[in-house]
C-alpha positions as CSV (number, residue, x, y, z in Angstrom):
1,X,-9.8,-2.1,13.2
2,X,-12.7,-3.7,11.4
3,X,-14.1,-7.1,11.3
4,X,-15.5,-8.2,7.6
5,X,-18.1,-11.2,7.0
6,X,-19.3,-11.7,3.8
7,X,-22.3,-13.9,2.6
8,X,-24.4,-14.4,-0.4
9,X,-22.0,-17.0,-2.5
10,X,-23.2,-19.9,-3.9
11,X,-23.8,-22.4,-7.4
12,X,-25.1,-20.7,-10.2
13,X,-25.7,-20.8,-13.7
14,X,-24.1,-19.0,-16.5
15,X,-26.2,-15.8,-17.1
16,X,-27.9,-16.0,-13.7
17,X,-27.5,-13.3,-10.9
18,X,-26.0,-12.9,-7.4
19,X,-25.9,-10.0,-4.8
20,X,-23.3,-10.7,-2.1
21,X,-22.7,-8.7,0.8
22,X,-20.1,-7.9,3.7
23,X,-21.1,-6.7,7.2
24,X,-18.8,-4.5,9.1
25,X,-18.6,-4.1,12.7
26,X,-16.0,-3.1,15.0
27,X,-16.2,0.5,13.1
28,X,-18.2,2.2,10.7
29,X,-17.4,1.9,7.0
30,X,-17.7,5.2,6.4
31,X,-13.7,5.8,7.3
32,X,-12.6,3.3,4.5
33,X,-12.6,2.4,0.5
34,X,-14.3,-0.8,0.4
35,X,-13.6,-3.0,-1.9
36,X,-15.0,-6.6,-3.4
37,X,-11.5,-9.1,-4.6
38,X,-11.6,-13.0,-5.8
39,X,-9.3,-15.2,-6.1
40,X,-9.7,-18.2,-8.6
41,X,-7.9,-21.5,-8.1
42,X,-4.4,-21.5,-8.9
43,X,-4.6,-17.5,-9.7
44,X,-3.5,-14.2,-7.9
45,X,-6.6,-12.1,-6.1
46,X,-7.2,-9.7,-8.2
47,X,-9.5,-6.6,-7.7
48,X,-13.3,-6.5,-8.5
49,X,-14.8,-3.2,-7.6
50,X,-13.9,-0.8,-5.0
51,X,-16.2,2.5,-3.8
52,X,-14.4,5.0,-2.0
53,X,-16.0,7.1,1.1
54,X,-17.0,9.4,-1.2
55,X,-18.7,6.5,-3.2
56,X,-16.5,6.9,-6.0
57,X,-17.0,3.4,-8.1
58,X,-14.1,1.9,-9.9
59,X,-14.0,-1.8,-11.8
60,X,-12.2,-4.1,-13.2
61,X,-12.9,-4.6,-16.9
62,X,-13.6,-7.8,-16.8
63,X,-16.7,-7.1,-15.4
64,X,-18.0,-3.7,-16.1
65,X,-21.1,-3.3,-17.3
66,X,-22.3,-6.7,-15.5
67,X,-21.2,-6.1,-11.7
68,X,-22.4,-3.2,-9.5
69,X,-21.0,-2.2,-6.0
70,X,-22.5,-0.2,-3.6
71,X,-22.4,1.2,0.5
72,X,-25.1,1.1,2.7
73,X,-23.1,3.6,5.4
74,X,-26.3,3.5,7.7
75,X,-26.4,-0.5,7.6
76,X,-22.6,-1.0,7.9
77,X,-23.0,-3.0,4.2
78,X,-21.0,-3.1,1.2
79,X,-23.1,-5.3,-1.5
80,X,-21.8,-7.0,-4.9
81,X,-24.5,-6.7,-7.2
82,X,-23.5,-9.6,-10.1
83,X,-25.5,-10.2,-13.1
84,X,-24.9,-11.8,-16.1
85,X,-22.5,-14.3,-14.8
86,X,-19.7,-16.2,-16.7
87,X,-18.2,-19.4,-15.9
88,X,-14.7,-17.1,-15.5
89,X,-16.3,-15.5,-12.7
90,X,-15.9,-18.4,-10.6
91,X,-13.5,-17.5,-7.4
92,X,-13.6,-16.7,-3.6
93,X,-14.6,-13.3,-3.1
94,X,-13.3,-11.2,-0.3
95,X,-14.3,-7.7,1.0
96,X,-11.9,-5.2,1.8
97,X,-11.5,-1.9,4.0
98,X,-8.5,-0.1,3.3
99,X,-8.0,3.6,5.4
100,X,-6.8,5.8,2.8
101,X,-3.7,5.8,3.0
102,X,-2.6,3.3,5.8
103,X,-1.7,0.9,4.1
104,X,-1.0,-1.0,7.5
105,X,-4.5,-0.4,7.9
106,X,-6.2,-3.0,5.4
107,X,-8.7,-5.6,6.4
108,X,-10.1,-8.9,4.7
109,X,-13.5,-10.8,5.1
110,X,-12.8,-14.9,5.2
111,X,-14.5,-15.0,1.5
112,X,-17.3,-16.5,0.4
113,X,-17.3,-19.0,-2.8
114,X,-19.1,-18.2,-5.8
115,X,-19.0,-21.4,-8.9
116,X,-20.5,-19.9,-12.4
117,X,-21.7,-23.7,-14.2
118,X,-24.2,-25.4,-15.8
């Protein structure tokens, strides 16, 4: 069992940067693959970036080269550095913890709003 709390969202201009944080409690993130998802109004929730327990990363094509996911295991925190933000990045961003090979052990934060507009 793990609880996830996201923070760092807000309103930014196109081309700006933002760093999202996901602080975990109740368990160590070292036993989870961690990820960021986002959901725009009217859309499905899509994977943005994932980082495995071994720190292997993968990204959605739309954010590759602009976003960076990282984990600070000692602080039980996962980050999403978002650069060169675009209006289409506007969404609620959710932190996710997934126990490998255990689809029943999957946890979500409450989400943080990111709005990119002039």
